[in-house]
N, C-alpha and C positions, 0 to 999 in steps of 0.2 A: 504494500500500500504506500502510495506517495503521500507527502505532506499536503494538506489541503491548501489551496490557493484561491484567491479571489479573482474572478474574471467577469467583467461587465456586470457586477452586482451579484454574481452567482458564486457560491462556494463549491469548488470542485476538487475531487481527488480520484486517483485511479486505484481500483481495488482488484485483487485477483479473485476471480470467480471460477469455481469448478462447475462444469455442466455434466450432470450425471444423466445418462440416457437410460430410461426404463421402459418396460413393456408390460402390459397386463392384458389378459384376455378380454376384459370388459372395456378397457379404455384405449387399448392400442399402444402405439409408440408415443413417448413424450420425453422432454428434457426437463430436468429439475435443476435450476440454478442454485448452487450452494455458495453463499457469501462468507460464511464463518468458519471455513475449514482451513487448516494450515497445510494439509497435504492431501494426496489422493485417497489414502485409506480413511482419513477422517471425513472426507467428502462422501465416501461410500457409506460410512457409518451413519452420517446425518441423513442421507437419502433413505437408508433402511429405517431409520427412526420416523421419517416422514411417511413412508409406506405403512409402518405399524400404526401411525395415527390415523391414516385413512381407513383402516380396517377395524379400528377400535370405536365402539359406541361413544358418542360425545359425553354422555352422563358418567361414564366410568373414568374419564380423564381428570386427574387431580394435579394441580400445579405443585411443583416442589418448592419448598420455601426459599432455598438459596439460589437455585439456578434460573428462576423466573426472569431475572434481570438480563441474563445472557442467553436466553432461550432462542435459538434460531427459528423455532416454529411456535410462536406464542399461541395460547389457546384461543385468543380472539382474532386470529388472522383469518382472512378471507381466501378461499381457494382461488379467487380471481387474481391473487397476487402472483400466482404461477402462470406463466404465459403458454398454457396449452389447453 
């Protein structure tokens, strides 16, 4: 990640994003952008966590007390945030 800079009133910075390609029988092929991974194996682990959240009923999800702040998939996120 680069240091943020101001450009024409916009704060910009470059971030490394891993794109994890997944396929499901119900949804077909899609790409999950993972912003918070340090390496490929962590990106795959976060993608697996996202898949687990998609198959888990919403009422059984409980936020953890300490990781909520750094949670790459917050419970109130909208599936529209993923571009597929």
